[in-house]
N, C-alpha and C positions, 0 to 999 in steps of 0.2 A: 667335466673333462671329456675330451674326445674318446669314444669307446675303443677305437683302433689303437690309440696311444696307450690306453690302460691294458689292453690285451697284449700289445707288444712288450710293455714293461713286465707283465706277469710271465710272458713266454721266456723272456731273457733270464729272469730270476729263476724260474722253475727249471730251465734247461741246465743252468750252471750248478745249482744246488743238487739237482737230481744226478748230475754227473759225479759230484763229490760222493753222494750217497752210494752210487753204484761202484765206484772205485774201491771204497772200503768194504762193501759187501762182497765184491768179487775176490778181494784179497784174503779176507778173514772168514767168510761164511759160506762161500760157494763150494759145493762138493766137486765141481769140475776143475778146481784149482788147488789140488792137494799140496803143491809146492809153495803156495801163498805168494805167488808172483804179483807184482803190480801190473795190472792190465788196463789199458785204455779202452773203456767199453764203448760200444755203439758204432754207428756207421761213419761218423766224421773223425777228422784228425784232432780237432780242437776240443777244449773242455766244455762240451755241452751235449745234452741228450734231448732232442726235440720231443720225444714221447713224454718226458716229464714236464717240459714247457707247455705242451698241449694239455697235459693232465692238470696242471695248476690253473690254467684258464678255465677248464671244465669245472673243477672243484670250486673256484671262485664264483662262477656263474650259478652253480647249483646251491652254494651256501647263501648267496644273496637271494635267490628265489625261495629257498627254504625259510629264510627270515621274513621275507615279504609276504609269503602265503601263510605264515604261522605254522608250518609243518613241524618245525623243531621246537614247538612250544610244549610238547608232551614227550615223555620217554619213548613211547611206542612210535611216535612220528619221527623222532630222531633216529631210532634204530632202522626204521624203514628207509629214511633218507640216506643213511650211511650205506645201506645195502644197494640202493640205486646208484650211489657214487661208485661203489665197488664194481657194479655191473657195467657202468659207463667206462670206467678205466679198463676193465677186462676186455670190453669191445674194442677200445683203442689198441690195446696190446695185441689182440687177435688180428686185427686188420694189418698192423705193422708187421707182425710175424709172418702172416700169410703172403703179403706183398714181397717181402725180402726173400722168402723161401721159394715161392712159385714163380716170381718174375725175375729175381736176380740170382737164384740158386745159392743163396747164402743164409746161414743161420746166425742170428745175433744172440739168441738164447734157445734153450731146448729143455722143455718140461716133460719130455717123453717118459722119463722114469718116475714122474709124480703120479699119484693116484688121481683118476678122473680127468686126466689131461685130454685136450682136444687137439689132435695132430701135433702135439708138442708145443703149441703156441700159447695156450693158457691152461690153467689148472685151478682147482678149488683152493689149494693152499695159498697161492699167490693172489687169488681174488680176495681171500681173507686178509692178506697183508695190505691190499689196496683199501679194504674197509677200515683197517686199523690206521692206515695213513690218512684216510679221509677224516676219521675222528680226531686224529692228532692235528690235522690241518684246521678243522672247524673250531676246536677248543683252544688250540695253542698258537696257531699261525694266522688265521683269518683276521683277528682283531689287529694284529701288527701289519697285515697287508693293507687294511683300511687306513691305518695311520700313515703308511708309506705312500699310499695314493694321495692322501691329503697333503703330505709333504711335497710330492711330485707336482701337484696342482699349483703350489706356491713357489716351485723352483723348476719351471719348465725348461730352463737352460740345460737341465740334466738330460733332456730328451736327445741332445746331441750324442750322448754316450749310448743311448738305446739305438740310434741310427748307426753308430759306429759298430755296435755289436752285430746288427743285422747285415751290415756290409761285409764284415769278416765272415759271418756265418754263411752267407750266400756263396761267397768265394770258396769256402770250405766244402759246401755241398756239391758245387760244380766239380771241384777237384776230386772229391771222394767218389762221385758218380763216374768220373772218367776211369778211376782205378777199378771200381767195381765192375765196369763194363768188360775189362780185361779178365777179371776173375769169372765173370758170367760166361764168356766165350769158352774158357777152359772147362768150366763145370758142365756146360752143355755138351762139349766134345767128349768128356769122360763119363757123362751121365752120373754125376755125383752132386752132393750138397756140401758147400765149404763152410766150415766153422770160421767165420770171418775174423773174430777177435783173436783166436789162436793163430790164424794166418798172419794177421798184422804183427802180432808179437814175434812170430818166427822170423818174419822179414827183418824187423828191427834188430833182433838179436844177431842176425848175420852182419848188420851194419854198425852196431854200437856195442860190440863185446866189451864187457866190463863197465858199461855206463848205463845201468838199468833204468834210472829215472829219466834219462834222455830219450828212452824208447817211446815215451808217451807221445811226443809231439814232432819228432824228426820225420819229415815227409819222405815218401819214396815215389819215384816217377813211374809212369806206365811202362817204360822200357825195362826198368828194374823188376817190375811185377812180371813182365813177360819172361824174363830170364829165370826168376824163381819158379814160375809155373812150368817152365820147360824142365827144370831140375825135378820138379814135383812129379812130372810124368813118369820118372824113373823110380823115385822114392816118395810115394805119397805120405807115408807115415811120418817122415822127418818134418814135414811142414804141418802136421796135425790137421790134415784134411779128412773130414768125415766121409767115409765111402758108402753112405746110405744111398741106395738107388732110388730114383723117382719111380713111383708106381704109375 
């Protein structure tokens, strides 16, 4: 089967399932959400997180290489390979966090309170979680991924839905980038870093009072963003904007 089709299929699956995982983690286990609100995580409006899609592609490739090279044939080799997986995912997480923070002046996550963190982008605890996730993938998910790829090769008509996913995804990325550009202008002017997920939640709360679940996907235009940011210049705390100055 075409390699690009395989990676596109894995990216779409990983992005959607990763989003579900993050939604429940942010609601029930995140220390930054004491009120246990439903939060739509990530950069985009829709139900997908590209970092997990990229991660699934990386873990799939590494699992295949590990099997091919016989690295996972021994317990020591398996542990080493899971460590390499965790480091690869940590690197992806660091790059994503760095770009969002330094280029867009927004924070999608913040590990600054965790021991051993690097600029708040990565930390040993979540690297460990990536290793656990890599082990769970290798032993519990990878065989099913191989089965699904075999099914896809016999049902190529399903690739239409993969194309549909990417069509919606690209539109969402362009739309979200337009909104983030407004936030970036404001952040540069005020010399602050915006906690983007909290900001999205605050905007939707103003538009959908009493309709919590609708706040996940109701879009808001650049003009509305500009209005909220103007209000924020007077009361930053109301919109949960983090006033950490750039060094």
